N, C-alpha and C positions, 0 to 999 in steps of 0.2 A: 195266502190271505191272512194267516195268523200274524205274520210280522206286520202287515199293514194295519191290522186291528190293534196290535200292541202300540204301534206309532200313533194311532188315533187316540188311544187312551192316554198316552203321554201328552199329546196336544191338548186333550180335554182337561187334564190336570193343570196344565199351563194356563189354559183359558180361565179356569176357576180363580186363579190368583189375579188375573187381569180383571175379572168381574168384581172381586173383592175390592180392588183399588178404585175402580169406577164408582162403586156404590158407596165408597167412603167420602166421595165428593158431594158437595151440597148443591151447587148451581153451575155445573161445568158447561162450557161452550163446546158443542159438538161441531167440529170443522170437517167437512166432508166433500168429496169430489162430486161433480154435477152429473155424473152418468148413473146408469141403473145400479151398478154395484155400490157406488158411494151412497146413493140414496137409500137402498135397501139396508145396508149396514147401519146407517144413521137412524132409520126408522126403528129398527130392532133395538138399538141402544137407547134411543129416546123413550120408547115405551117402557123398557125395563126400568129406567131411572124414574119415570113418572109413576109407575106402579109401586115403587118403593118410597114414594113421597118426596122425591127430589124435584128440583126445578131446573131441568136442563134447558139450554138455549141452543139455537142452531145457526150455522153460518155455512152456506153452500158456495163453492168456489171452483174455478177451473184448474187451479194449481195451488200448491203450498205457498209458493212465493207471491202469488197474487194476494193471498190472505194475510201474509206476515205483517204488513204495516197496520192492519186493523186489529191484530190479536196479541201484539207483543206486551201489552199491559195486563192481559188476562191472568188470573191466578190459577184457574182450573181449566184444563183443555183436554179433550179427547179427539184425536185425529183418526179419521176413517178413510181408507182408500186414497190417501194423498201422498203415498211414498214415505219412506223413512229417511228424512233429511237431517243431516247433522246439525242444522240450525236449531232444531228443537232442544238441543242440549243447553241452549242459553235461556230457555223459557222456564217457568216455574213448575207447578204440578202438571205433568203431562202423561197421558197414556196413549199408545198407538196400537191400532188394530189395522193390519195392512198385509198385502200380499205382493208388493213390488220389491224389487231388489234393494236391500237396505244398505245404508251407510253405517258408520260406527256410532251407535246410539247408546247413551247411558241412562235412558229413561225406560220405564216399564213398557214392554212391547210384545205383541203377539204377531209373529211373522214366521211362516214356514221355512223361509230361506235359512233362518238361523238354525234349523234342524236338518238342513240339506235336502229340503223338498222344494221343488220348483213351483213357486207361487203363480207363475204365468199359466200353468197348465193344471195343477192339482187342486186348487181351491181359489176362492175369491174372498173379498172382504165380507161379503154377505154370508158366505158359508162359515167363515171364522166368527163373525158376529153372532150367528145363530148358535154355534156350539158354546159360545161364551154366555149368552143370556137365555137361550132356549125359549124364545117367544116369536110370534108371528111366523109360524113354520112355513107358510106358503112363500115366504121371501127367501128361504134358505138357499135356493138354487137360481133365483131370478138374476142375481148379479153375475153368477157364473155363466149363465146363458148369454147375458148381455156382453160379457167379456170374451165370448166365442171360445169357451173352454170345452166344448163337446168334440168327440165323445168323452164322457166323464172318466176321471181317474181319481184314485185315492180318496181324499175327503169328500169330493163331489160324488164319487161313486157310492161311498158308504151312505151319504145322505140321500142319494137317489133311491137306493134300495129301501131305506127307512121310510122315506116319504110315500113311496108307493105302497109299502106294507101298511102304513097308517091311513091310507086312503086320502092323503093330502093332494097327491098328484095322480093322474092317470097317464101312463105312457102311451104315446101314439107315434106311428111312423108318418112323416110328411115327405112328400115328393115335391121338390122345389118347382117343377114345371108341371103341376098337377092337371092343368086344363089344356095342355098342348098335346097333339097326337104323339104317341109314344115314340114313333120313328123320328120325328123332329126333335122331341125332347132329348132323346139319346144322342142324336147327331150334334145338337147344340150344347151338350153337356161338356164337362171338363174331363170325362173319362177318356183316356188317350186312345183306347181301341176304337171307340166310336168316332172320336173327333178327327182322326187321321185316316179313316178307311170308309170309303163311300158306301159300301154295301154291308158293313158289319152289323148295323142296327137291324136291317132286314133279315139277315141270317139268324141273328140272335133271337129275335121275336118269333120268327118262324120255328126255330128249334124248340122253343118252349110253348108254342101253339097259342100265342096271344096276338090278337088283331093289332097290327101296327098303326092303324088309323084311329084306334080308341085312345082316349086320354086316361090318365091314372084314376081320375074321379069316376070314370065310366066303368071301371073294372069291378067285378064282384070281389068279396073278401078273399076267396080262394085264389083268384088271379093276382090280386095285390100281393098276397103272401108269397106266391110262386115267383113273381117278378123280383121282389126284394131279395128273396133267397138266391136267385140265380145271378143277380147283379153283385151280390156279396161274394159269391163264389168266383165270379169273373174278376172282381177287384183283387181277391186274394191271389189268384194264380197269375195275374199280371202285375202284382205289387203296385196297385193303383188305389190305395185306400183314400188318398187325398181327393182323387177324382170322384170316388164314390161318395165321400162326405159332402161334396158340393151338390150332389144330386139327391141323396137320401139323408134325412136328418131325423133324429129323435126329437119329439116335442112332448111337452108335459102340460097337460090340462090341469089347471087349479080347480079342483072339483067343486068347492063351495061357491066359486065365482063362475064356473063353466067358461073359463077364459084361458087361452094358451099362455104359458109362462113366457114364450117368446114375444107374444103381443104385449104382455104386461111390461116386459123389459123395454120394448120399443116405446110404449107410452111414457115410461119414466124418463127415458132419454129425451123424448119430445118435450117433457116438462122441464127437466133439469137444465138442459142446454140453453133454455131461454129464460133462465133465472126465476122460475116460479117456485121459490123455495118452499113455502108452506103447502102449496098444492102438492108438491112432491111427497112430503111427509104424510099429509092427510090421505093421499091416494093409497099409500102403503098400508095405513092403519084401517081405513074404511073406503075401499074402492067404490062400492055401490053408491055411497052418499055423494061422491065427487065425480061420478062417471060422466055426467054431462060436460063438466069443465074439461075433463081429460080428453073427451072426444073432440072438443073444439080445439084444444091445443095440438092434438094429433093432426088435424086438418091443416093447421098453420105450419107445423113442422114439416109435413110432407110437401106442402107447397114450396117451402123454402129449399128443401132438398132437390126437388125437381128443377127449380130455377138454378141451383148451384151445379147440378150435373150438366145442365144445358150450357152454362157458362164455361164450366171446366173443359168440355169437349173442344171448345174453340181456343182454349188457352194451352192445351197440352202440347208439349214438345218432348221429343225423345233424344237423349244424349247418352252415348255409350251404353245403350240398352237400359237406360233408366228413365222412367217417366217423371217429368217435372210439370207441376201445375202452379203457375204463378198467379195466385188469386188475390193479391193485394188489392184493396178497395172494392173487390167484386164478390169474394166469398167470405162469409162470416167465420171468424176464428172458432166459433163453437161447433161448426159442422165440417171444417176442413178435413178432420180425421176420417169422418164417415165417407166423404168424397174420395179420399185416398184409398180406403178399403174397397170401394166399388171398382175403381180403376185398376187396382192391383189384381182383383179377380178377373177383370176383363182382359188385361194385357199379360198377366202372368209375369210381371216384372216389378222390381222395386219402384215405389212411388213416393216422390217428395212433393208435399203441398206447402204452399206459402200463403200466409194471410196476415192482415194487420191485427195487432193485439194492443189496443190502446195506442200509445206512442212508440210501440216497439213492433217487432216482427215475430210471428209464430211460425215455426217449422213443424210439420207433421211428417212422419216417415212410417211406411209400411214395407217390410222386407223380410225375407225368409233366411238369408244366409249369413246374417250377423246378429249379434246381441244388440238389438235396436236401442233399448233403454239405456244400457251401459255406454254404448257408442255415443249417443246424443248427449248424455250427461257429461262425459269426459271432453268431447269436442266442444260443447257449448261453453264449458269452463275455460277452455283455451281462448275463446272469443269473448270472454267476460259476460257470458250469459248463464242460463241455467236450464236444465232439462232432465229427462228420465223417461221411465215407462217400463214396458214388458220386453220379452224376448223378441217378438215380431212386430211390435207397435210402440211408438213413443212420440214425444214432442219436445220442443225446446223454445226458449224465448231469448232474443238478442236484439241489439241495436241494428237499425237498418243499414248503417254504414259498414257493418260487419257481414252483411248478407252475402255479397258476391264471393269473398274469400271463403266464407263458411260453406257455401254450396259447392265450391270448387273442391274443398277438402273432403266433404261428405261424398261427393260423386267418385272421387278417387278411391276412398275406402270401399265403397260399394262395388266398384269395378274390380278391385283386387280380390274381394271376397266372393265374387260371383262364382258359383260352381258350374262347370261346363259339362253337364251330363247329356246334352243333346235331347233327342226324343226317344232314347232307348228305354225299353222296359225289360227287366229280367224275368223270365218265366221260372217260377219255383214249383217243383213237383207238379208239372203240368200234366195232369191225368184226367181232368174232369170232362173237357169237351171232346166228344168223339166225332163230331161233325168235321170232316176233312176241310170243307170249305171255310168254316170259321177258323180252324187251325191255321190254314194257309193265309187268311187275311191277317191274323195276328203276327204270323212269322214275317209276312211282307212288311208289316209295320216295324217290327224289331230290326230287320235288316235294312 
């Protein structure tokens, strides 16, 4: 932990210099991504500048390249959560706060990749923004949660502990199928032991003396703690942390709002992806005052997602073990990535989503076995487009005439990189479960 704290203090010193440069600007344009992470980092920066008597302006966008034609004449720019694109080198006064994989940048930049820390997992733009300006503390981890960075590591973990200590957040365990009978919840989960063995859930619940027909919300606190503890043990001994993480998650209640940080993140996504720029910033600064408009926007967003999921199910085709959703004309580009996430979880395969993006095509990709952001960036450039993203998620934009050969190249890359582990699970130090019937069920699964 000492080395992690040392690295944190070095990052904090780096952030102080970025703060100094930002506050030297008079009326910078904040250009930020339209998801929860971009919005939170922008709100933190906006308030810090306003508190110092500056006159910041805001521009929310789906990508750096979408914004470029509108900002190339600006004198002062702060980019937040938009990737570190080499085109910024041609602009005037620029500061970048970001956690995506960077290009060669000669502008002031705060990005953990430059210190050999993986920005896809260890921090978000909102957590970086927070340690730069240290304001609106309850936003510090909302972007990290929105970017699916749990369980927290490094900067996120340090901030988690600090926020709980300061009573900003209250940590809770959430069970993703909380109202479903436990037997059915386990059998429909992604934990491999339960998924592939008909009677494993019955034996497991009987072993720990919990009624299989009760739901998680019907358990008392002692039973909830026991269930979570035993599921964690099972995940450890079967090396199935990923399956466990899909079933049990840490949630953080923002104490002064009595609101889940996950719900807050969802609300910001619902606002940002439909271009409600000022509502996004105002919601971060004063949620209660804007709550009614936020709830209306959430209803609209969820309606659009339900429609998109329904449409996507009819469009899905699977080629070479890769899910392809061709949603041109039918699924909005601002939610195609969310659709891809859902079906990646459902199918356990790479998912390619296709949608219209103005007069071009947007490709979204969710996959585990390649560096998605870097792959899309390089491949898009070969097809005269642009792209980027994180390790497991990204997108790109290209002309429609390039679509067919691009998809062909992308599926070939995905097929070659696919790891063939089958359904085997390696048991490590398997000493916990004494019940022979459960042991045999797991051994049957492994063999």
